[in-house]
MIDOSE-1310 file (N, C-alpha, C; in nm, 2 decimals, decimal comma, always signed):
residues 229
mkks	+1,64/+0,00/+0,36/+1,54/-0,08/+0,42/+1,56/-0,23/+0,38; +1,59/-0,31/+0,47/+1,62/-0,45/+0,44/+1,50/-0,54/+0,45; +1,39/-0,50/+0,51/+1,27/-0,58/+0,53/+1,15/-0,51/+0,47; +1,07/-0,58/+0,39/+0,95/-0,52/+0,33/+0,85/-0,63/+0,32
tmfp	+0,72/-0,59/+0,32/+0,61/-0,69/+0,31/+0,53/-0,65/+0,18; +0,53/-0,74/+0,09/+0,46/-0,72/-0,04/+0,30/-0,70/-0,01; +0,24/-0,61/-0,08/+0,10/-0,59/-0,06/+0,01/-0,72/-0,09; +0,04/-0,80/-0,19/-0,03/-0,92/-0,21/-0,03/-1,01/-0,09
alvq	+0,08/-1,02/-0,02/+0,09/-1,10/+0,10/-0,01/-1,05/+0,21; -0,03/-0,92/+0,22/-0,13/-0,87/+0,31/-0,27/-0,90/+0,27; -0,30/-0,90/+0,14/-0,43/-0,94/+0,09/-0,46/-1,08/+0,12; -0,36/-1,17/+0,10/-0,38/-1,31/+0,13/-0,40/-1,34/+0,28
svlt	-0,35/-1,26/+0,37/-0,37/-1,28/+0,51/-0,51/-1,24/+0,55; -0,58/-1,16/+0,47/-0,72/-1,12/+0,51/-0,82/-1,20/+0,43; -0,79/-1,23/+0,30/-0,89/-1,30/+0,21/-0,81/-1,42/+0,15; -0,84/-1,54/+0,20/-0,77/-1,66/+0,15/-0,84/-1,72/+0,03
eeev	-0,76/-1,80/-0,04/-0,81/-1,86/-0,16/-0,93/-1,96/-0,13; -0,92/-2,02/-0,02/-1,03/-2,11/+0,02/-1,16/-2,04/+0,04; -1,16/-1,91/+0,08/-1,28/-1,84/+0,10/-1,33/-1,79/-0,03; -1,25/-1,78/-0,13/-1,29/-1,73/-0,26/-1,37/-1,84/-0,34
kpli	-1,33/-1,96/-0,32/-1,38/-2,07/-0,40/-1,53/-2,09/-0,39; -1,59/-2,08/-0,27/-1,74/-2,09/-0,26/-1,81/-1,98/-0,34; -1,76/-1,86/-0,34/-1,82/-1,75/-0,41/-1,81/-1,77/-0,56; -1,70/-1,83/-0,61/-1,69/-1,87/-0,75/-1,81/-1,96/-0,79
elvg	-1,83/-2,06/-0,71/-1,94/-2,15/-0,74/-2,08/-2,08/-0,73; -2,09/-1,99/-0,63/-2,22/-1,92/-0,61/-2,26/-1,84/-0,73; -2,17/-1,78/-0,80/-2,20/-1,69/-0,92/-2,21/-1,78/-1,04; -2,17/-1,91/-1,03/-2,18/-2,00/-1,15/-2,07/-1,99/-1,25
ynet	-1,95/-1,94/-1,20/-1,84/-1,93/-1,29/-1,76/-2,06/-1,29; -1,73/-2,11/-1,41/-1,65/-2,23/-1,43/-1,50/-2,21/-1,44; -1,43/-2,24/-1,33/-1,29/-2,21/-1,32/-1,21/-2,33/-1,39; -1,15/-2,30/-1,50/-1,07/-2,40/-1,58/-0,92/-2,38/-1,57
artf	-0,88/-2,26/-1,54/-0,74/-2,22/-1,55/-0,67/-2,29/-1,43; -0,54/-2,33/-1,46/-0,46/-2,39/-1,35/-0,36/-2,29/-1,29; -0,32/-2,20/-1,37/-0,22/-2,10/-1,32/-0,28/-1,96/-1,29; -0,33/-1,90/-1,39/-0,39/-1,77/-1,37/-0,54/-1,79/-1,33
tvyt	-0,56/-1,81/-1,20/-0,69/-1,84/-1,15/-0,77/-1,71/-1,11; -0,89/-1,73/-1,07/-0,97/-1,61/-1,02/-0,90/-1,55/-0,90; -0,84/-1,63/-0,82/-0,77/-1,57/-0,70/-0,65/-1,49/-0,75; -0,58/-1,54/-0,85/-0,46/-1,46/-0,90/-0,51/-1,33/-0,96
llqy	-0,63/-1,34/-1,03/-0,68/-1,21/-1,09/-0,72/-1,12/-0,98; -0,77/-1,17/-0,87/-0,80/-1,08/-0,76/-0,68/-1,01/-0,71; -0,57/-1,08/-0,70/-0,44/-1,02/-0,65/-0,40/-0,92/-0,75; -0,41/-0,94/-0,88/-0,37/-0,85/-0,98/-0,46/-0,72/-0,97
wtqa	-0,59/-0,74/-0,95/-0,68/-0,62/-0,94/-0,64/-0,53/-0,82; -0,62/-0,60/-0,70/-0,59/-0,52/-0,58/-0,45/-0,45/-0,60; -0,36/-0,52/-0,66/-0,23/-0,45/-0,68/-0,24/-0,34/-0,78; -0,33/-0,35/-0,88/-0,35/-0,25/-0,98/-0,41/-0,13/-0,92
afeq	-0,50/-0,15/-0,82/-0,56/-0,03/-0,75/-0,46/+0,03/-0,66; -0,38/-0,05/-0,60/-0,28/+0,00/-0,50/-0,17/+0,08/-0,57; -0,12/+0,04/-0,69/-0,02/+0,10/-0,76/-0,06/+0,19/-0,88; -0,20/+0,19/-0,90/-0,26/+0,26/-1,01/-0,19/+0,23/-1,15
wngf	-0,20/+0,10/-1,18/-0,15/+0,05/-1,31/-0,22/+0,13/-1,43; -0,15/+0,14/-1,53/-0,20/+0,21/-1,65/-0,28/+0,13/-1,74; -0,27/-0,01/-1,73/-0,34/-0,10/-1,82/-0,29/-0,24/-1,80; -0,35/-0,33/-1,88/-0,31/-0,47/-1,87/-0,16/-0,49/-1,90
rdga	-0,11/-0,43/-2,01/+0,03/-0,45/-2,04/+0,12/-0,39/-1,93; +0,08/-0,28/-1,88/+0,16/-0,22/-1,77/+0,16/-0,31/-1,65; +0,05/-0,36/-1,62/+0,04/-0,45/-1,50/+0,11/-0,58/-1,52; +0,11/-0,64/-1,64/+0,18/-0,76/-1,66/+0,33/-0,74/-1,65
dkaa	+0,38/-0,62/-1,69/+0,52/-0,59/-1,67/+0,56/-0,57/-1,53; +0,47/-0,53/-1,44/+0,51/-0,50/-1,31/+0,47/-0,61/-1,21; +0,40/-0,71/-1,25/+0,35/-0,81/-1,16/+0,46/-0,89/-1,09; +0,56/-0,93/-1,16/+0,66/-1,01/-1,10/+0,74/-0,93/-0,99
acgl	+0,76/-0,80/-1,01/+0,83/-0,72/-0,91/+0,75/-0,70/-0,79; +0,62/-0,73/-0,80/+0,53/-0,71/-0,68/+0,51/-0,84/-0,61; +0,58/-0,95/-0,65/+0,56/-1,08/-0,59/+0,44/-1,16/-0,64; +0,39/-1,12/-0,76/+0,27/-1,19/-0,81/+0,32/-1,29/-0,92
pkad	+0,24/-1,40/-0,94/+0,28/-1,49/-1,05/+0,28/-1,42/-1,19; +0,38/-1,45/-1,26/+0,41/-1,38/-1,39/+0,31/-1,43/-1,50; +0,25/-1,34/-1,57/+0,16/-1,37/-1,68/+0,17/-1,26/-1,79; +0,14/-1,30/-1,91/+0,15/-1,20/-2,02/+0,02/-1,12/-2,02
ystf	+0,02/-1,00/-2,08/-0,10/-0,91/-2,07/-0,22/-0,97/-2,13; -0,21/-1,05/-2,24/-0,33/-1,11/-2,30/-0,40/-1,21/-2,21; -0,32/-1,28/-2,13/-0,38/-1,37/-2,03/-0,46/-1,29/-1,92; -0,40/-1,18/-1,88/-0,46/-1,09/-1,78/-0,59/-1,04/-1,83
skka	-0,59/-0,98/-1,96/-0,71/-0,92/-2,01/-0,82/-1,02/-2,04; -0,78/-1,14/-2,09/-0,89/-1,24/-2,12/-0,95/-1,29/-1,99; -0,87/-1,30/-1,89/-0,93/-1,35/-1,76/-1,02/-1,24/-1,70; -0,98/-1,12/-1,71/-1,06/-1,01/-1,66/-1,19/-1,00/-1,73
kavp	-1,19/-1,03/-1,86/-1,32/-1,02/-1,94/-1,41/-1,14/-1,91; -1,35/-1,25/-1,87/-1,43/-1,37/-1,86/-1,50/-1,38/-1,72; -1,43/-1,33/-1,62/-1,48/-1,34/-1,48/-1,59/-1,24/-1,46; -1,71/-1,28/-1,42/-1,83/-1,19/-1,40/-1,80/-1,08/-1,29
fdlf	-1,85/-0,96/-1,31/-1,84/-0,85/-1,22/-1,90/-0,89/-1,08; -2,01/-0,96/-1,08/-2,08/-0,99/-0,96/-1,99/-1,07/-0,86; -1,89/-1,15/-0,91/-1,80/-1,22/-0,82/-1,72/-1,12/-0,74; -1,67/-1,02/-0,80/-1,58/-0,92/-0,73/-1,67/-0,83/-0,64
kqlf	-1,79/-0,82/-0,68/-1,88/-0,74/-0,59/-1,90/-0,82/-0,46; -1,92/-0,96/-0,47/-1,93/-1,04/-0,36/-1,81/-1,05/-0,27; -1,69/-1,05/-0,34/-1,56/-1,05/-0,27/-1,54/-0,92/-0,19; -1,59/-0,81/-0,25/-1,58/-0,68/-0,18/-1,66/-0,68/-0,06
hlll	-1,78/-0,73/-0,06/-1,87/-0,73/+0,05/-1,81/-0,82/+0,16; -1,75/-0,93/+0,12/-1,68/-1,02/+0,21/-1,57/-0,96/+0,28; -1,49/-0,88/+0,20/-1,37/-0,81/+0,26/-1,42/-0,71/+0,36; -1,53/-0,64/+0,33/-1,58/-0,54/+0,43/-1,62/-0,60/+0,56
kkcn	-1,68/-0,72/+0,55/-1,72/-0,79/+0,67/-1,60/-0,83/+0,76; -1,49/-0,86/+0,69/-1,38/-0,91/+0,76/-1,29/-0,80/+0,82; -1,32/-0,67/+0,79/-1,24/-0,56/+0,84/-1,30/-0,52/+0,98; -1,27/-0,60/+1,07/-1,32/-0,58/+1,21/-1,21/-0,62/+1,31
rqtr	-1,25/-0,62/+1,44/-1,15/-0,64/+1,54/-1,09/-0,78/+1,53; -1,17/-0,88/+1,49/-1,12/-1,02/+1,48/-1,01/-1,02/+1,37; -1,02/-0,95/+1,26/-0,92/-0,95/+1,16/-0,79/-0,88/+1,21; -0,81/-0,77/+1,29/-0,70/-0,70/+1,35/-0,62/-0,80/+1,44
rqlk	-0,69/-0,88/+1,52/-0,62/-0,97/+1,61/-0,55/-1,08/+1,53; -0,61/-1,12/+1,41/-0,54/-1,22/+1,33/-0,42/-1,16/+1,27; -0,42/-1,03/+1,23/-0,30/-0,97/+1,17/-0,19/-0,95/+1,28; -0,23/-0,95/+1,40/-0,14/-0,93/+1,51/-0,06/-0,80/+1,50
lpkd	-0,13/-0,69/+1,48/-0,06/-0,56/+1,47/+0,00/-0,53/+1,61; +0,13/-0,50/+1,62/+0,19/-0,48/+1,75/+0,15/-0,34/+1,81; +0,10/-0,25/+1,74/+0,07/-0,12/+1,79/-0,06/-0,07/+1,72; -0,12/+0,04/+1,78/-0,24/+0,10/+1,72/-0,19/+0,19/+1,61
llli	-0,29/+0,22/+1,52/-0,26/+0,30/+1,40/-0,27/+0,45/+1,43; -0,18/+0,53/+1,38/-0,19/+0,67/+1,39/-0,20/+0,73/+1,25; -0,32/+0,78/+1,21/-0,35/+0,82/+1,08/-0,31/+0,97/+1,07; -0,22/+1,00/+0,97/-0,18/+1,14/+0,96/-0,21/+1,19/+0,82
dstt	-0,28/+1,31/+0,81/-0,31/+1,37/+0,69/-0,34/+1,52/+0,71; -0,36/+1,59/+0,60/-0,38/+1,74/+0,62/-0,51/+1,78/+0,54; -0,57/+1,89/+0,59/-0,68/+1,95/+0,52/-0,66/+2,10/+0,50; -0,68/+2,14/+0,38/-0,66/+2,29/+0,34/-0,79/+2,36/+0,34
vtvg	-0,79/+2,47/+0,42/-0,91/+2,55/+0,42/-0,88/+2,68/+0,35; -0,95/+2,72/+0,24/-0,92/+2,83/+0,16/-1,03/+2,94/+0,17; -0,99/+3,06/+0,16/-1,08/+3,18/+0,16/-1,02/+3,28/+0,06; -1,09/+3,39/+0,04/-1,04/+3,50/-0,05/-0,91/+3,55/+0,00
ktrl	-0,82/+3,59/-0,09/-0,68/+3,63/-0,04/-0,68/+3,75/+0,05; -0,79/+3,84/+0,04/-0,80/+3,95/+0,12/-0,83/+3,92/+0,27; -0,89/+3,80/+0,29/-0,92/+3,76/+0,42/-0,80/+3,72/+0,50; -0,71/+3,65/+0,43/-0,58/+3,61/+0,50/-0,46/+3,65/+0,41
pwap	-0,43/+3,78/+0,41/-0,32/+3,82/+0,32/-0,19/+3,76/+0,36; -0,17/+3,72/+0,48/-0,04/+3,66/+0,52/-0,03/+3,51/+0,48; -0,13/+3,45/+0,42/-0,13/+3,31/+0,39/-0,17/+3,29/+0,24; -0,10/+3,35/+0,14/-0,14/+3,33/+0,00/-0,13/+3,18/-0,04
fhge	-0,23/+3,14/-0,12/-0,23/+3,00/-0,16/-0,22/+2,99/-0,31; -0,33/+3,00/-0,38/-0,32/+2,99/-0,53/-0,41/+3,10/-0,59; -0,36/+3,18/-0,68/-0,44/+3,28/-0,75/-0,50/+3,38/-0,65; -0,63/+3,39/-0,65/-0,70/+3,48/-0,57/-0,74/+3,42/-0,44
ragi	-0,68/+3,30/-0,40/-0,72/+3,23/-0,28/-0,61/+3,24/-0,18; -0,64/+3,25/-0,05/-0,55/+3,23/+0,06/-0,60/+3,11/+0,14; -0,51/+3,05/+0,22/-0,55/+2,93/+0,29/-0,46/+2,89/+0,40; -0,52/+2,82/+0,49/-0,44/+2,76/+0,60/-0,45/+2,61/+0,59
klhv	-0,36/+2,53/+0,65/-0,37/+2,39/+0,65/-0,36/+2,33/+0,79; -0,45/+2,23/+0,81/-0,45/+2,16/+0,94/-0,39/+2,03/+0,92; -0,28/+2,00/+0,99/-0,21/+1,86/+0,98/-0,26/+1,79/+1,11; -0,32/+1,68/+1,09/-0,39/+1,61/+1,20/-0,33/+1,47/+1,21
alve	-0,30/+1,43/+1,34/-0,26/+1,29/+1,37/-0,38/+1,23/+1,45; -0,45/+1,13/+1,39/-0,57/+1,07/+1,45/-0,54/+0,93/+1,49; -0,57/+0,90/+1,62/-0,56/+0,76/+1,67/-0,68/+0,68/+1,62; -0,65/+0,58/+1,54/-0,76/+0,51/+1,47/-0,84/+0,43/+1,58
atgm	-0,78/+0,38/+1,68/-0,85/+0,29/+1,78/-0,96/+0,37/+1,85; -0,93/+0,50/+1,88/-1,03/+0,58/+1,96/-1,10/+0,68/+1,88; -1,05/+0,71/+1,75/-1,12/+0,81/+1,67/-1,09/+0,95/+1,72; -0,99/+0,97/+1,80/-0,96/+1,10/+1,86/-0,82/+1,15/+1,81
pakv	-0,82/+1,28/+1,79/-0,69/+1,34/+1,74/-0,58/+1,34/+1,85; -0,46/+1,30/+1,82/-0,35/+1,30/+1,91/-0,28/+1,43/+1,91; -0,27/+1,50/+1,79/-0,20/+1,62/+1,78/-0,24/+1,69/+1,65; -0,24/+1,82/+1,65/-0,28/+1,90/+1,54/-0,18/+2,02/+1,52
veti	-0,13/+2,03/+1,40/-0,04/+2,14/+1,37/-0,10/+2,23/+1,26; -0,10/+2,36/+1,28/-0,16/+2,45/+1,18/-0,04/+2,52/+1,10; -0,06/+2,53/+0,97/+0,04/+2,60/+0,89/-0,03/+2,68/+0,78; +0,05/+2,76/+0,70/-0,01/+2,82/+0,59/-0,04/+2,71/+0,48
gkrh	-0,12/+2,74/+0,38/-0,17/+2,64/+0,29/-0,06/+2,58/+0,20; +0,05/+2,66/+0,18/+0,15/+2,62/+0,09/+0,26/+2,53/+0,16; +0,25/+2,52/+0,29/+0,35/+2,43/+0,36/+0,34/+2,29/+0,32; +0,45/+2,23/+0,28/+0,45/+2,09/+0,24/+0,42/+1,99/+0,36
dgpv	+0,35/+1,88/+0,33/+0,31/+1,79/+0,43/+0,42/+1,71/+0,49; +0,53/+1,68/+0,42/+0,64/+1,60/+0,46/+0,70/+1,64/+0,59; +0,76/+1,76/+0,60/+0,82/+1,80/+0,73/+0,73/+1,80/+0,85; +0,60/+1,84/+0,83/+0,51/+1,84/+0,94/+0,47/+1,70/+0,98
geel	+0,47/+1,61/+0,88/+0,44/+1,47/+0,92/+0,54/+1,41/+1,02; +0,67/+1,46/+1,00/+0,77/+1,41/+1,10/+0,74/+1,46/+1,24; +0,68/+1,58/+1,25/+0,65/+1,64/+1,38/+0,54/+1,55/+1,44; +0,45/+1,50/+1,36/+0,33/+1,43/+1,41/+0,36/+1,28/+1,44
addr	+0,47/+1,23/+1,38/+0,50/+1,09/+1,40/+0,53/+1,06/+1,55; +0,49/+0,93/+1,59/+0,50/+0,89/+1,73/+0,53/+0,74/+1,73; +0,65/+0,71/+1,79/+0,69/+0,57/+1,78/+0,61/+0,47/+1,87; +0,51/+0,53/+1,94/+0,41/+0,44/+2,01/+0,31/+0,38/+1,92
yivv	+0,30/+0,43/+1,80/+0,20/+0,39/+1,70/+0,26/+0,35/+1,57; +0,18/+0,28/+1,48/+0,22/+0,26/+1,35/+0,16/+0,38/+1,27; +0,25/+0,46/+1,21/+0,22/+0,58/+1,14/+0,16/+0,54/+1,00; +0,05/+0,59/+0,96/-0,01/+0,56/+0,83/-0,03/+0,70/+0,76
edra	+0,04/+0,71/+0,64/+0,04/+0,84/+0,57/+0,03/+0,82/+0,42; -0,01/+0,92/+0,35/-0,02/+0,92/+0,21/+0,12/+0,94/+0,14; +0,12/+0,94/+0,01/+0,25/+0,95/-0,06/+0,32/+1,08/-0,05; +0,24/+1,19/-0,01/+0,31/+1,32/+0,01/+0,41/+1,31/+0,12
ygki	+0,40/+1,22/+0,21/+0,49/+1,21/+0,32/+0,61/+1,11/+0,29; +0,61/+1,05/+0,17/+0,70/+0,95/+0,14/+0,84/+1,01/+0,09; +0,94/+0,96/+0,16/+1,08/+1,00/+0,12/+1,17/+0,89/+0,16; +1,26/+0,85/+0,07/+1,35/+0,74/+0,10/+1,43/+0,76/+0,23
erfd	+1,49/+0,88/+0,24/+1,57/+0,91/+0,36/+1,49/+0,90/+0,48; +1,36/+0,94/+0,48/+1,28/+0,93/+0,59/+1,25/+0,79/+0,63; +1,23/+0,70/+0,53/+1,20/+0,56/+0,56/+1,32/+0,50/+0,63; +1,44/+0,53/+0,58/+1,56/+0,48/+0,64/+1,57/+0,52/+0,79
ryqq	+1,55/+0,65/+0,81/+1,56/+0,70/+0,95/+1,45/+0,64/+1,04; +1,33/+0,63/+0,99/+1,22/+0,57/+1,07/+1,26/+0,43/+1,11; +1,32/+0,35/+1,02/+1,36/+0,22/+1,06/+1,47/+0,22/+1,16; +1,57/+0,31/+1,15/+1,67/+0,32/+1,25/+1,62/+0,36/+1,39
egqs	+1,52/+0,45/+1,39/+1,46/+0,50/+1,51/+1,35/+0,41/+1,57; +1,31/+0,30/+1,50/+1,21/+0,21/+1,54/+1,07/+0,26/+1,53; +1,05/+0,36/+1,43/+0,92/+0,41/+1,40/+0,85/+0,33/+1,30; +0,75/+0,25/+1,34/+0,67/+0,17/+1,25/+0,59/+0,26/+1,16
fvir	+0,58/+0,22/+1,03/+0,50/+0,31/+0,93/+0,45/+0,23/+0,82; +0,34/+0,29/+0,76/+0,28/+0,24/+0,64/+0,26/+0,37/+0,55; +0,34/+0,39/+0,45/+0,34/+0,51/+0,37/+0,33/+0,47/+0,22; +0,24/+0,52/+0,15/+0,23/+0,49/+0,01/+0,35/+0,55/-0,07
lkdn	+0,40/+0,47/-0,16/+0,52/+0,51/-0,24/+0,48/+0,60/-0,35; +0,57/+0,69/-0,39/+0,54/+0,78/-0,51/+0,56/+0,70/-0,63; +0,50/+0,75/-0,74/+0,50/+0,68/-0,87/+0,64/+0,65/-0,93; +0,73/+0,74/-0,90/+0,87/+0,73/-0,96/+0,96/+0,65/-0,88
vhle	+0,91/+0,58/-0,77/+1,00/+0,49/-0,69/+1,00/+0,35/-0,75; +1,12/+0,30/-0,77/+1,13/+0,17/-0,83/+1,19/+0,07/-0,73; +1,11/-0,04/-0,71/+1,15/-0,14/-0,61/+1,22/-0,26/-0,67; +1,33/-0,31/-0,60/+1,40/-0,43/-0,65/+1,39/-0,53/-0,53
rprs	+1,35/-0,65/-0,56/+1,35/-0,75/-0,46/+1,49/-0,80/-0,43; +1,53/-0,80/-0,31/+1,67/-0,85/-0,28/+1,69/-0,99/-0,32; +1,81/-1,02/-0,37/+1,84/-1,16/-0,41/+1,98/-1,19/-0,36; +2,00/-1,31/-0,31/+2,13/-1,35/-0,26/+2,22/-1,39/-0,38
lrre	+2,35/-1,36/-0,36/+2,45/-1,39/-0,46/+2,50/-1,53/-0,44; +2,51/-1,61/-0,55/+2,56/-1,74/-0,55/+2,71/-1,74/-0,56; +2,78/-1,81/-0,47/+2,93/-1,81/-0,48/+2,97/-1,95/-0,54; +3,04/-1,94/-0,65/+3,08/-2,07/-0,71/+3,18/-2,14/-0,62
stnn	+3,16/-2,27/-0,61/+3,25/-2,35/-0,53/+3,38/-2,37/-0,60; +3,49/-2,37/-0,53/+3,63/-2,39/-0,59/+3,69/-2,51/-0,52; +3,76/-2,59/-0,60/+3,83/-2,70/-0,54/+3,98/-2,66/-0,52; +4,02/-2,68/-0,39/+4,16/-2,65/-0,36/+4,24/-2,78/-0,35
fpis	+4,34/-2,79/-0,43/+4,42/-2,90/-0,44/+4,56/-2,88/-0,37; +4,60/-2,96/-0,28/+4,73/-2,94/-0,22/+4,85/-2,95/-0,32; +4,94/-2,86/-0,30/+5,05/-2,85/-0,39/+5,17/-2,93/-0,32; +5,21/-3,03/-0,39/+5,32/-3,12/-0,33/+5,46/-3,07/-0,38
g	+5,56/-3,06/-0,30/+5,69/-3,02/-0,34/+5,78/-3,13/-0,38
């Protein structure tokens, strides 16, 4: 995959720094920092929720790889302690208000979203002896592709409860939509194939996936001198 969009960039497209400043004044917080500002802290918090960081030190180590301004863990923790909780409550309410059709038009999404997930229905193992699940339970699983714009299912596939979501997710994918799936559907080979096939997707990465931001190689210039005979 040669192209990727960092999650902080998506947050900035929905909630700008200019929109955050009036709320900082409203709660009476005195912003004195020049580099690690409240807006930077907001980006850290959203990325922490997205990647499930283990703590301040873990987040500080991962921040640069996510496209965030680099800061040590003590700066992160001190800022988190200083900024009042009410500010982030106000920001959360503002973000909810902005999650509407106007925001979707601003993001200019080229296609509608297709939400893919599964639900497992379990019963006693004697009820469905052909579908053993765990222990004394049997179960079936419904894999659903839901069109977000209409709230209507586009396709449903039923399997036994032990069937993995990944292969079924490929059956439900549709290149007319942007496929949105959880980490159970994430597989590097699948990402590469989706890109080749033109299948747009948003899939949460697994914890053991390590991302590297591409960097161009610098070629040292050389001086060529003519050789005279």
